[in-house]
N, C-alpha and C positions, 0 to 999 in steps of 0.2 A: 416408562412413560413414552408418549408418542414421539417426541423430538429425539429421544435417545435412540429408539429403534430405527427411525428414518435416517438419522445421521450415520448410524453404524454401517449402513450399506456402503458408504464411501471409504470405510477404514480398512486398511490392511492390518494384519495382526500386530506388527511392531508398533503401530501408532496407538493401539489400545493403551499402551503404557502412559502416553501423554494424556489420554482421556481421564484415566484415574488420577493422574497428577493434578488435573484441573478441577477435580471435584471439591477441593478445599474452598471455603468461602473466600471471596476476594477482599472483603473488609475495607472497601473503598467506596466513598460517596454513598449513594442510596440505591445502588444497582443490585439486581437480583437475577440469578440464573433462571428462575422458574416463574417469573412474573406473568408470563402469557399462557401458562399451562391451561388455565381454565378459561381465560378471556379470549384466547386465539389459539386453540390447540393445533390448528393446521399450519401455523406460521412457518415452522422450520421446513416442512414438506414443500410449501409454496416457494420459499426463497431458494431452497436447494434445487428444485426443478427449474426455476427461472435462470439460475446461474448455469446449471448443466446445459440447458437448451441454448443459452447464449454462447457458451464455450464450444458446443457442437457446431454452431454456425460459424464461429471465428475463434480459434484457439487463443489469439492475442488478447481477447477481452478479459481473460483471467487476471493478467497483470494490470490491466486498466482499472478493474474494479478494486483490486488491492491498493493501487495508487490513489484512487479517489478517496478511500478511507484515510490514508495517510494525509492527504492534502486537506481533508476535512478537519481531522483532529489537531493538526499542527497550526491551524489558524483559529485561535480563540476557542479551542476545544471541539469535541465531537458533537456538534449540534446540527449537522446536515446543511451548514451554510454554503458549502461548496456546490450544492445542488441547485441553489436559488438563481433564477434569472434576475436581471436588473429591473428595477422599477424607478419611478420618479423619486422615491425616497432613499434608495441606496444603489450602489454599484454592485456588479456581480464578480465574484471570485473567479468565475470562468474566464474572465478577460485578463486576469493577472498574468504576468509574463511566464511564470512556471506552468500555467494551465492553458494559456491561449493556443489554440490549434493543436493541443497535445492531450489535454484531459479528455477522457472518453468513458463511455459506459452509462451516460446519463439516461439514455432511453431504456437501458436494461433495468436500472433501478426504478424508473417511472413505471415500467410494465409490471414489475414485481409488486410495486406499491399498489397499483390498480387491482391486481389479483388479491392482495392482502385486504384492501378496502372492501372488496366484494364479499370476502369471507367474514371479516370482523371490522366494521366501519369505525374509524376514529379511535382506534385502540393502539396501534403500533406506529411509532415514529419513523420517519425516513432515516434518522440517524441510526436507529437500531437495525433497520433493514440493511443499511449500508455496512454496518459492522458484521452482521451475519453473512452478508454476501461476500465480503472480503475473506472471511474464514472459509466459506464454501469454495471460493475461487482457488484458494491455496490447496484445499483438499482435492479438488478435481484435478489440479495440476500435479498431484502426487505428494503433496506436503503434509504436515502434521495437522491433526484435529485438536481443537481446544473448545471448551465451553465458553460462550460469550456472555458476560454479565449484561443484563438488559434493564431497561427502564429509562433510557435517555428520552428527553423531549427535544423537539426541534426549535432552533433559533428562529427569530423573526427578522433578521437583518443579515447583511453581508458587506464585505469591504474589499474591493480590489486592492486598495492601498495597503491594507493590513496583510493581505495574502502576499503581496510583493515583498513586504518587510519580513514576514515570519517563515515563509517557505524556503528551504535550502536550495541553493543553485549548484549545478554541476561545475561551475567555475569558481566556487568559493573555496577558501582554505579549510582544512580540517578543523582548525581552531574556531573559525566562524560557524561552521556547521555544528560543531559540538556545543558552542555557546547557545545556539538556537534550541537545541535539544534540552540542554540542562536548564535553560530558562523556563522550560515547561515542567521540570521536575523529573526528567529522564536523566540517564547516566551515560558515561562514555561507552560502557558495554552495550547499552541500548542502541547507540549510534552504529556500532559495528554489526550487531545482530539484525537490526531493522534494515540496514543497507543490504543485507542478504536477500531482500525482496527482489533485488536486481538479478536474481538467478532466473527469472522469467521476464519476458517482455523485450521491447525494442526501444531504441532511442533515435531521434532524428539527427541527421548529420551536423546540424548547427551546434549541437551540444558537445561535440568532440572534434569538430573539423580542424580547429586551430592546432590540435596535436599532430595533424597529418602533414602540414606543409610549412607552417610558420609559427612554431611554438615560442611563445613569449618574445616575439619579434626577432627571433634568431634567423629566420629565413630557412630553417631546417625543421624536420619532424622532431617530436619529443623523443629524446634518446632513451628514455625509460620504457618505451613501447616495444613490445616484441616485434621483431622484423617481419615475421610471416603475417601476423595480424595487421601490421602497418600496410603491407602490400594489399591485403584483402580490403581494408578500409579505404585505401586510396582508390581502389577500383569501384567500390560502392559509392563513395563520396568524392568524385574527381574535382579537381580545382575548377571553379567556374560552373560546376554542376549544381543540381538542386540541393538546397540545404534541408529539404524535407524528406529526402530518401531515408530509409530505415536500415539500421544495423542491429543485430541481436545483442542484448546486454551480456548474454552468456552464449557465445558462438557454438559451444558444444551441445547445449540442451536448452534452447530458448523457451521451450514450452513445458519443460519438466522442472518442478520445484525440487532442487537437490542442493548439494553443497558445492557444485561446480563453480559458482561465483568466487568462492574463496580460493579454490585451486587455481583459477585464472589469475587472481591477484598475486599469488605466490610465484606465478610464472611471468609476471609483468604483462599480463594480458587483460587487465581491467580496461573496460571501454572508456569510462568517464574519468577525468582527472580526480574528481572527488572520491571515486572508488579506489583508484590506485594509491591515493594518498594515505590510505589506511596502512599501507606497508612502510610508510616513511617514519612512523612513530613506533617506538619499541613496544609500548603498551598495547596499542591497537594491533600491531603486527603479531604479537603473541596470541591474541584472541583469534585472529584470522587463521593462524597456523593450527590452533586447537580445532577450529571448525573444519579445516581441511582434513585433519586426521580423524575426527570423530563426528560424522554426519548427524548421529542421533543427539549429540550434545547441541548442535545447531538447531535441530528441530525442537528440542525441549526449550531452549532459551528463546527461540523465535516465538513460540506459543506464549511464553510468559511475558515477553516484551510487548506482544500484540495486545494482551489483556491490559497491561500497564498503560500502553498508549491509548487504548480504547476508553480509559477512565479519565482522560484529560479534560478538564473544564466542562464536564457534562452538566446539562440542565435536568433537574428532577423536580418532583413535587408539582408546584403550581407555576414553575418557571417555564417560559417558552410555550409551545403548543404542540398538538399532534396535527401536522399538516395533512390535508386531504390529498394534495398533489405535491410532489417533492420540489417542483420548480417554482412554487409560489406559496406565499403565506395565505392563511385562510382569510 
């Protein structure tokens, strides 16, 4: 089929294993792997090229597209609501604290959507395009391939307040973050494996700066932070300096999707408090250690958890709509 042959260009031989794993039916909701085969046969080629071109222009955008999909699905389900601009009827999730001045890639999805609309008008939802783009962003960065179940429809509203409530914060405890995931039907293992998305991308200084100078009001840095990393971060984010400066989430390979994130945690070199906290709990620490030892186990589990997350709260059938533009309802 067209989408299989086009996607295979991005695969290295080891990842074919995960492709075959993903051929089993998902058995969730009313989604279908092949729903667009006849109605929009060029969909996968268009999305893949759009993501590839965006990453060629700016490597960091791969992590941004993956994060957009996360922040869509964790707020009332994968309905494309994170892409909506504010109107007189509802607020925008773009302005929620976890997204404000940090969520990126909207213009990439809008451009891909315009190209898809030109090929097959009013057929493919923005939510589906975002789910495919997140997968392709991972693959372009060197990560695993998985088949994306499709057939989501787009929501017609958004809520800044709900996004503030439901999206996890880098300052939250592991218990709180886990509670937000499990309230959606995800599990503790999904928390650990999906946190591995931080193997690519960057974080602004304000998300970790308190660890560098005055951790928990102690007047001193976080004792659990590796000393070499601490010095580097204090240089990147000096006291009194800009809180919007960027530091890589995985200093060894910020643009490569690998298991380096977990190796960093094992060496007390996790950038965010919420990441390093995975080593403070015996159950999550054992999963981290497994992924440190067995990278292909991480790739397999990541693909499975992404499919699981992508099924959260989807709209199908006559619910929602197929937006013509991702930033506004029809």
